[in-house]
C-alpha positions in Angstrom: -74.5 23.8 -22.1 -71.2 25.8 -22.1 -68.1 23.9 -23.1 -65.7 23.0 -20.2 -62.7 25.0 -21.3 -59.2 24.2 -20.0 -60.2 20.8 -18.8 -57.6 18.0 -19.3 -57.4 14.5 -18.1 -58.6 11.0 -18.7 -62.0 9.3 -18.7 -62.0 5.5 -19.0 -65.2 3.5 -19.8 -64.5 -0.2 -19.8 -61.6 -0.8 -22.2 -62.0 2.6 -23.9 -60.2 5.7 -22.7 -60.6 9.3 -23.7 -57.5 11.4 -22.9 -57.3 15.2 -23.3 -53.7 16.2 -23.3 -52.6 19.5 -21.7 -49.9 21.9 -22.9 -47.6 20.4 -20.2 -46.7 16.7 -19.6 -49.0 15.0 -17.1 -46.1 14.8 -14.7 -45.8 18.6 -14.6 -49.6 18.9 -14.2 -49.4 16.6 -11.1 -46.6 18.6 -9.7 -48.5 21.9 -10.1 -51.5 20.3 -8.4 -49.4 18.9 -5.6 -47.4 22.1 -5.1 -50.4 24.3 -5.1 -51.9 22.2 -2.3 -48.6 21.9 -0.4 -45.6 24.1 -1.2 -43.5 21.4 0.6 -44.2 19.1 -2.4 -40.8 18.2 -3.8 -40.0 18.2 -7.6 -38.7 14.7 -7.5 -42.0 13.3 -6.3 -43.3 13.0 -9.8 -40.0 12.2 -11.6 -40.4 9.1 -13.7 -44.1 9.3 -13.8 -45.4 8.4 -17.3 -47.3 10.3 -19.9 -50.6 8.5 -19.0 -52.4 10.4 -16.3 -53.9 7.7 -14.1 -50.7 5.6 -13.9 -48.8 8.8 -13.2 -51.2 9.5 -10.3 -50.8 6.0 -8.9 -47.0 6.1 -9.1 -46.8 9.6 -7.6 -49.1 8.7 -4.7 -47.2 5.5 -4.0 -43.9 7.4 -3.8 -45.4 10.1 -1.5 -47.0 7.5 0.8 -43.9 5.3 1.1 -42.0 8.4 2.3 -44.8 9.3 4.7 -45.0 5.9 6.3 -41.2 5.3 6.3 -41.1 5.9 10.0 -44.3 3.9 10.8 -47.9 4.9 11.1 -48.8 8.1 12.8 -50.8 7.6 16.0 -53.1 10.0 17.9 -56.1 10.2 20.1 -59.6 9.4 18.8 -62.6 10.2 20.8 -65.6 7.9 20.8 -68.8 7.2 22.8 -69.7 3.7 23.9 -71.8 1.7 26.3 -69.8 -0.8 28.5 -70.0 -2.8 31.7 -66.6 -1.6 33.0 -65.7 2.0 33.4 -62.9 3.6 31.4 -62.7 7.2 30.2 -65.4 9.6 31.3 -69.0 8.8 32.3 -71.6 10.8 30.4 -74.0 11.2 33.3 -76.8 13.0 31.4 -76.9 10.1 28.8 -76.7 7.6 31.7 -79.8 9.0 33.4 -81.8 9.5 30.2 -81.1 6.1 28.7 -80.9 3.8 31.8 -82.6 5.6 34.6 -81.4 4.3 37.9 -79.6 1.3 36.4 -75.9 1.1 37.0 -75.1 -0.9 33.9 -74.3 -0.5 31.1 -72.3 2.7 31.6 -72.4 5.4 29.0 -68.8 6.5 28.4 -66.6 8.9 26.4 -63.2 7.3 25.7 -60.0 8.7 24.2 -58.1 5.9 22.5 -54.4 6.3 21.4 -54.6 4.5 18.0 -53.5 4.5 14.4 -57.2 4.6 13.4 -57.2 8.4 13.1 -58.4 10.8 10.4 -55.0 11.2 8.7 -54.5 7.4 8.2 -58.1 7.0 7.1 -57.7 9.5 4.3 -54.5 7.9 3.2 -56.0 4.5 3.1 -59.1 5.7 1.2 -56.9 7.0 -1.6 -55.0 3.8 -1.8 -58.2 1.8 -2.1 -59.6 4.0 -4.8 -56.4 3.6 -6.9 -56.3 -0.1 -6.3 -59.9 -0.3 -7.7 -58.6 1.0 -11.1 -57.5 -1.3 -13.9 -55.3 1.2 -15.7 -52.3 1.3 -13.3 -49.1 -0.6 -13.8 -48.4 -3.9 -12.1 -45.5 -2.4 -10.2 -47.6 0.5 -8.8 -50.3 -2.0 -7.9 -47.9 -4.1 -5.9 -46.6 -1.0 -4.1 -50.1 0.2 -3.3 -51.2 -3.2 -2.1 -48.2 -3.3 0.3 -49.0 0.2 1.6 -52.6 -1.0 2.1 -51.3 -3.8 4.2 -49.4 -1.3 6.3 -52.7 0.5 6.9 -54.7 -2.7 7.6 -55.5 -1.6 11.2 -57.1 1.6 9.9 -60.9 1.8 9.2 -62.0 1.9 5.5 -64.1 5.0 4.8 -67.5 4.1 3.2 -67.8 5.3 -0.4 -69.3 8.7 -0.8 -68.7 9.6 2.9 -67.4 13.1 3.6 -63.7 12.9 4.5 -62.8 13.3 8.2 -61.1 16.6 9.1 -57.5 16.9 10.0 -55.3 19.8 11.0 -51.7 20.4 9.9 -49.3 20.3 12.9 -45.7 19.6 13.7 -46.8 16.1 14.8 -48.2 15.1 11.3 -45.8 17.2 9.3 -44.3 14.2 7.5 -47.8 13.3 6.3 -48.7 16.7 4.8 -47.7 16.1 1.1 -49.3 12.7 1.0 -52.5 13.9 2.7 -53.0 16.8 0.4 -52.3 14.6 -2.6 -54.7 12.0 -1.3 -57.4 14.7 -1.0 -56.8 15.6 -4.7 -57.1 12.0 -5.7 -60.3 11.5 -3.7 -61.8 14.7 -5.0 -61.1 13.9 -8.7 -61.0 10.2 -9.0 -64.1 8.2 -8.1 -64.5 4.8 -9.8 -68.2 4.2 -10.7 -70.2 2.0 -13.1 -72.6 2.6 -15.9 -76.2 1.3 -15.7 -74.9 -1.8 -17.5 -72.2 -2.4 -15.0 -69.3 -1.2 -17.1 -66.5 0.4 -14.9 -66.0 4.1 -15.3 -63.1 6.1 -13.9 -62.1 9.7 -14.6 -59.4 12.2 -13.5 -60.1 15.7 -14.8 -58.2 18.8 -14.0 -59.1 22.5 -14.6 -55.8 23.8 -15.8 -56.7 27.4 -15.3 -57.2 26.7 -11.6 -54.1 24.4 -11.4 -51.9 27.0 -13.1 -53.2 29.9 -10.9 -52.8 27.8 -7.7 -49.2 26.7 -8.6 -48.1 30.2 -9.6 -49.5 31.7 -6.5 -47.9 29.1 -4.2 -44.5 29.3 -5.9 -44.5 33.1 -5.9 -45.4 33.1 -2.2 -42.6 30.7 -1.3 -40.1 32.7 -3.5 -41.0 36.1 -1.9 -40.7 34.6 1.6 -37.0 33.9 0.9 -36.0 37.4 -0.1 -38.6 39.8 1.3 -39.9 40.6 4.8 -43.3 41.4 3.4 -46.6 39.4 3.2 -47.9 37.6 0.1 -51.6 37.4 -0.4 -53.5 35.2 -2.9 -56.8 36.6 -4.2 -56.0 40.0 -2.7 -59.3 41.6 -1.5 -59.9 45.2 -2.6 -62.4 47.3 -4.6 -62.3 49.0 -8.0 -64.4 52.0 -7.0 -64.3 54.4 -4.1 -67.9 53.4 -3.2 -66.7 49.8 -2.8 -69.4 48.3 -5.0 -67.1 46.5 -7.4 -64.8 43.9 -5.7 -61.7 42.8 -7.4 -59.2 40.1 -6.5 -55.8 40.1 -8.1 -54.3 36.6 -8.1 -51.2 37.6 -6.2 -50.1 40.8 -4.4 -47.0 41.2 -2.2 -47.2 43.8 0.5 -44.4 45.4 2.5 -45.3 47.4 5.6 -48.9 47.0 4.7 -48.5 48.6 1.3 -48.8 46.6 -2.0 -45.5 46.5 -3.9 -46.0 43.8 -6.5 -49.1 42.6 -8.4 -49.3 39.6 -10.7 -52.1 37.7 -12.4 -51.8 34.1 -13.7 -53.4 33.3 -17.1 -53.4 29.8 -18.5 -53.0 31.1 -22.0 -50.6 31.2 -25.0 -50.5 33.5 -27.9 -50.4 37.3 -27.8 -51.4 39.1 -24.6 -55.2 39.6 -24.6 -56.5 43.2 -24.5 -59.0 42.2 -21.8 -56.1 41.0 -19.6 -54.3 44.3 -20.1 -57.4 46.2 -19.1 -57.7 44.1 -16.0 -54.0 44.6 -15.0 -54.3 48.3 -15.7 -57.2 48.5 -13.2 -55.2 46.5 -10.6 -52.2 48.8 -10.9 -54.3 51.9 -10.7 -56.2 50.8 -7.6 -53.0 49.6 -5.8 -50.9 52.6 -6.8 -48.3 50.6 -8.7 -46.4 51.6 -11.9 -46.1 48.1 -13.1 -48.0 44.8 -13.1 -47.1 41.4 -14.4 -49.3 38.9 -16.4 -48.0 35.3 -16.1 -48.8 33.4 -19.3 -47.8 30.0 -20.6 -44.7 29.9 -22.7 -45.2 29.9 -26.4 -42.3 29.2 -28.8 -43.6 31.7 -31.3 -43.7 34.5 -28.7 -41.1 36.4 -26.8 -40.4 35.2 -23.3 -41.1 38.6 -21.9 -42.9 41.6 -23.4 -43.6 45.1 -22.0 -46.5 47.5 -22.9 -46.6 51.0 -21.5 -50.2 52.2 -21.4 -50.6 55.6 -22.9 -51.1 58.6 -20.6 -51.1 56.4 -17.5 -47.4 55.9 -16.5 -48.2 52.2 -16.1 -46.3 49.4 -17.6 -47.8 45.9 -18.1 -45.3 43.1 -18.4 -46.2 39.8 -20.0 -44.0 37.0 -18.7 -44.2 33.4 -19.8 -43.7 30.2 -17.7 -42.6 27.1 -19.5 -45.0 24.5 -18.1 -43.3 21.8 -20.2 -40.1 22.2 -18.2 -39.1 19.9 -15.4 -40.8 20.8 -12.0 -37.5 22.1 -10.5 -37.0 24.3 -13.6 -40.5 25.8 -13.3 -39.8 26.8 -9.7 -36.4 28.3 -10.8 -38.2 30.3 -13.5 -40.6 31.8 -11.0 -37.8 32.5 -8.4 -36.0 34.4 -11.2 -39.2 36.4 -11.9 -39.5 37.3 -8.2 -35.9 38.5 -7.9 -36.4 40.7 -11.0 -39.7 42.1 -9.7 -38.3 43.0 -6.3 -35.5 44.9 -7.9 -37.9 46.8 -10.2 -40.6 47.9 -7.6 -41.8 51.4 -8.4 -44.8 53.3 -7.0 -47.2 55.0 -9.4 -46.4 58.7 -9.6 -49.0 60.8 -11.4 -50.1 64.4 -10.6 -53.6 64.6 -9.3 -53.7 60.9 -8.4 -53.5 60.2 -4.7 -51.7 57.0 -4.0 -54.2 54.6 -2.4 -51.3 52.9 -0.5 -50.5 56.0 1.5 -53.3 55.5 3.9 -54.4 52.6 6.2 -54.4 49.2 4.6 -58.2 48.8 5.1 -58.8 51.5 2.5 -57.9 48.9 0.0 -60.4 46.4 1.0 -61.6 44.2 4.0 -59.2 42.7 6.5 -56.8 40.5 4.6 -56.7 36.9 5.6 -53.3 35.5 4.4 -53.6 31.9 3.4 -50.3 30.5 2.0 -51.7 27.0 1.9 -54.5 27.9 -0.5 -55.0 25.2 -3.0 -57.6 24.3 -5.9 -61.0 25.1 -5.6 
C-alpha cells in the first residue's frame, strides 16, 4: 500500500489521539480549506482557534454559524408529496387514479410548504450534531453548538450516512455561504464511528497538497479580479501535443481577451525547486506561449523567498515564489495579492524565431471549451 503523503490531521480512538502536525498552524489549515471552498471566508473566522485540530474545527464552525443565524433562520419552499383528506397544493391525478381508482379520498397531493426545514438548514444542523458527538471539543464550544442546535430544533436531522441534500448559492442564502461550505467540509472529513468493541473513533484528515492548491487558486482568482479585466481559470484545460493526445492542466491560468497571460502552479513543497516541477512549468509556458511561469512553493527559512531560473536556449524564465503558510490568514492573502500585482506588471509573451505563438489563434486551439469555476474547492 502506498503511503498517504501530505496528509495531516487528527485520529482519536477512545482516550488516545494521533496528531500529524502540518507545516502551518491548524488555524491556517482551516482558513485555507474554508477560503478554497468559499473566497468570501474571512480571515478572522479562525482567529483564536487553538493548535488542536478538532477543537479548532468546532470553534471555527460555531463562529461561522452564529454569524449566519444572526438574523434568524433562512426559510424557503420545500416540495413534498402526501395523501390527505383535504385538498391543498396540487392534485396528482395520475397517482390518484392508479392508487385509489374512483375513490375521492384520500387525495394524492404535491405541496409546497414555506418552512425552515430546507436543505441549507438541514446541512448546518447535521454538522452541529456531528461536532456535538465528539468528546474532544472545549466546554465553551460545546455550549455554543448546543445553543445553535436549539435554534435549529425545527429542522429535520439527517440520518447518518445519508447523502447531503443539494443547495444552490443565491442572493437569498448569501449569508449562509461560508457556514454551508464549511459544514460540508466537516461532514466530508469528520464522521464519528466506533470500533468493533464499541470504542468511539473520530478523525479529521486533510490532504495538504489539495488544500494548498485550492487556496492558492482561489486567492489568485480573487486578486486578479480586483486589478485585471481578464478571466482566471483553475485547472486550465489544454494539450501538450498538436495531436491533442496528452492533456495537461496548469493549476492557474489568467487570460485577457482569450489569450493566456499568466501561468502558475502550486506545490506544497519546501526545499530547493524540483527539476520535475521545472520541466512541467517549461512545458506549460511553451504550450501557452509565455516567457515566464511561476511555481508557488511553501516558505522555507533556509531558502530565498523568490528565485529565478532561465532555461537555456528557450527564452523562458521559471520563477519559484514561496508562500508563508505559517503567517496569519490575512497576511497569506496579502502575500498572494503582492505576487499578482508583480506578475501583472511583468507579463511578457514568448518570442522565439520559428515558434508560432499558440495564443495568436482562436482560444479553442489551446484545448476544449473552458468552464470557468471560481468556486472550485477540494476534491
